[in-house]
N, C-alpha and C positions, 0 to 999 in steps of 0.2 A: 226602190221606193218611189212613189210618185211625189212631184214637188209639192212640198208642205206649203210653200209661200202662196199658192192659190188655192189648196184644198185643206179643208179642216178635219176631214176624215179620209183616211187612206186604208185599204185593205189589200193585201195580196196573199191569195190562196188561204185565206182564214179559215180554219177547220176547228170544230168541236164534236168529240166523241164522247158517249156515255157508254162505256162497255164495247159491245159490238155495234152499236147504234150511232150513225154518223148524223147528228143534228143539223150541223152546218158543213157543207162539203165543198171545201176550197173555193170559197167566193173571192172575188176582186171588184172592188169598187172604189170610187172616189166621190166625194162630196164637196162641191165648190163653197167656199166663204160666201155667205150671204144668200144662199138659195133656200128655197123651200124644196125638200127631198121627201117624197112619198115613197113609203117602204111596204109594200103590199105582199099578201100571202095568205092563203086559206090555213086553218088549223092544221098543224103538223108540217107546215113549210119551213120552219126554222127561224121565221123572222124574230121571234120573242128571244131566242137563244142568241142569235146574232146581235140584237139590240143589248142584251145583258153584257156581252162582250165590249161592245162600244162603250158602255156606260162605266167599265171597270168593275163590274160585279163578277164575272167569270173570266178565268183564264184560258185563252185557246189551247187546244191540243197541238195544233201546229199552224204553220203560217205567220204572218205579221199584219199588224194595224197600228194606226196612231190616230189619236183623237186630240184635237185642240194642241197638236204639237208634242203629246205624250204617248209613250208606248203602252199597249194595253196590258202587255204581259208584266214589265216591271215597273210601270208608273201609275199604277190603278188609282192610287190616292189622290195624285195630282189631277187625274182627269175628274174625278167626282168633285174637286174643288172648283174646276173650271167649265162645268156645265150645269144646265138646269135640267130637271126632270119632272114630268107630270104623268102619273099613271091613271088608267081608266077609273081606278077606284078612289080618285082624289089624293092630293098630297097635302091635305090639310088635318088639323086637329079639330075634330067637331065639338069637343067640349071645351074649347077657347073661343074667345071673340075674335072677331075680325080684326081687331087691332092686336090683341095679343098674338096672334097667327104670324102677322107681318113683323111683329117684334121678335119674336121667337125665331124666325127663319133669318131675319137680318143678322141675329146674334150669331147664328150658326155658321153663316157666311162671312162672320168676321167684320161686318160693317160698323161704322162708328154710330152713335146715338144720334147725331145731326144727320146723318145719312139715312138712316132708318126713318127718322121723322120726315125728312123730305120726300123720300120715296113713298111713304104711306100716304102723305098728303096728295101726291100725284094719283096714285092708284085710286083713292077714294073719289077724287074728282073725276077720273077717266070712267069708272064704274057707277058714278053717282051713288056712293054708299055713305053719304053723310049721316044718314039717320039710322045705319046699320053698324056703325064703327064697333059699338059696343054690345052688338048682338051675338050670341052663340053662333058659330057656324051651321051648326046643325039646324038651326031655324030658318036658313036661307033657303030660297027655291033652287032646284037643281041647277038651271042655267047660271045663275049668279054664283053657284058654288064653283062651277067649272070655270068660269071666267076668272073668279078670284084665285083658284088653284093655278091657273096658267100666269097670272100677274106674280104670284108669290114663287113660281118657278124660275122667273127672271127677274126676281127681286134684286139680285146682285149684278145685273147686267152681264151674263155670262156671253162668251161669244157663240154658244151653241146650246140649244134646247132640245131635248127628246119629248116627244110627246106621243104616249101610248094609247091609242084609242080615245082621244080627248073629248070627243063629242058624242060619245055612245049614250043614248037614252034621251036626248034634248030634242026639242021641236025644231023644225026647218029654220024658224026666224032666229032663235038663239044659236043654231049651228052657223048662220051666215055671219051673225055678230062676232061669233067666237073667230071665225076666218078673217074678219076684219082687223081683228087684234093681231092675229098671225102675221097678216101683211104688214101693219105697222111695224112689228117687231123686226121682221125681215128688211123692211125699208131702212130701219134704224141700224141694220148691220148683224143682227142675231140670225145665225143659221138656225133653220127648222128642219128636224128630223121627225117625220111623223108617220105613225101606222094608222091606218084607218080601213073600216069595212064598208064605207060609203063610196061608192065609185065616183059620185059626182064630186066629192072632195078630191080625188085623185085629178080630176081636171084642174084643180086650183094649184097644183104643184109645178115647179119649174121643171122638174124631172120625175120620173117614177121608175122604181125597181120592183120587179115581180119575182118572187121566189116559189120554188116548186119543189118539194121533197129535198130541201137542204140546199139547192143549187139555184144560181140566178138565172131565170129563163129570159128575161127580158129586161131592158134598161134604156129608157130615152125620154125625150119629152112627150107629153100626152098626144099632141099632134103627130109627131113621128109614129108613135106606136099604133095609133088609129090607122094610120096610113099603111104601116107594115103588115098588119093584121087584117086589113080591109074591113075595118070595124067602124060603126057608127059612133060608139061610145067607149070609154074605159072599161064599162061593165062587160061589154061583148070581148073586149081584149082580155080581161081578167079570166072569164068563163073558159075562154078558148085554151089558156094556159092550165088553169086549175083542173080541168078534165084530164090532165096528164098525171095528176097526183096519185100515188099509190099507198100513201099512208096517211094515218090521221093522229091528232094529238100532237102538241108542241113543247 
């Protein structure tokens, strides 16, 4: 296994099958502590299945992996306690207020009342939510919801956060603001594992992994990948690899 002192995620021939179908086919990778790691793949590539294993939601069929120092096969509950997660459909309760959502998640994460109060105040100031603290989440604009969902995902200061298509459906300005939040989290020491369909966002990552038909086809910095594939941008790199795909659905 790769040295866990410098890597927060390691995987060695990690495989997941469903009957005769191999969703994830013996992938090996490592994610460095503190980096922004982009995880890309078309529908059917296996990235969602791989992410579920890393989050402790699926047990692998074979191979091994550790996340935040915990084994994905035997310590899935410890993984869940030590990561943050934001889905593309939002990780918030829309019929609760902004304040109630933060209080709820702080309690789930086992934070003290004082810590919850302090963190809430910091997020309200950062997102300029002073006048929306007692508003129902469902009344907020989409961009605010996503930025709030990210803040809630790292409310307990986890060493690692998984972001699954976090900027889907928002305007370019809001996407840029969201990525500024990602940069701040990474600079503060949080490792960010992100999936995205926006290839310009892949350029923002320290390293990018591209999956095709359950296998890792490429993994390197955006600059190195552009050079390797003689591409002008990450979209061209992605299209060159995605054309190899023979299956759909994930």
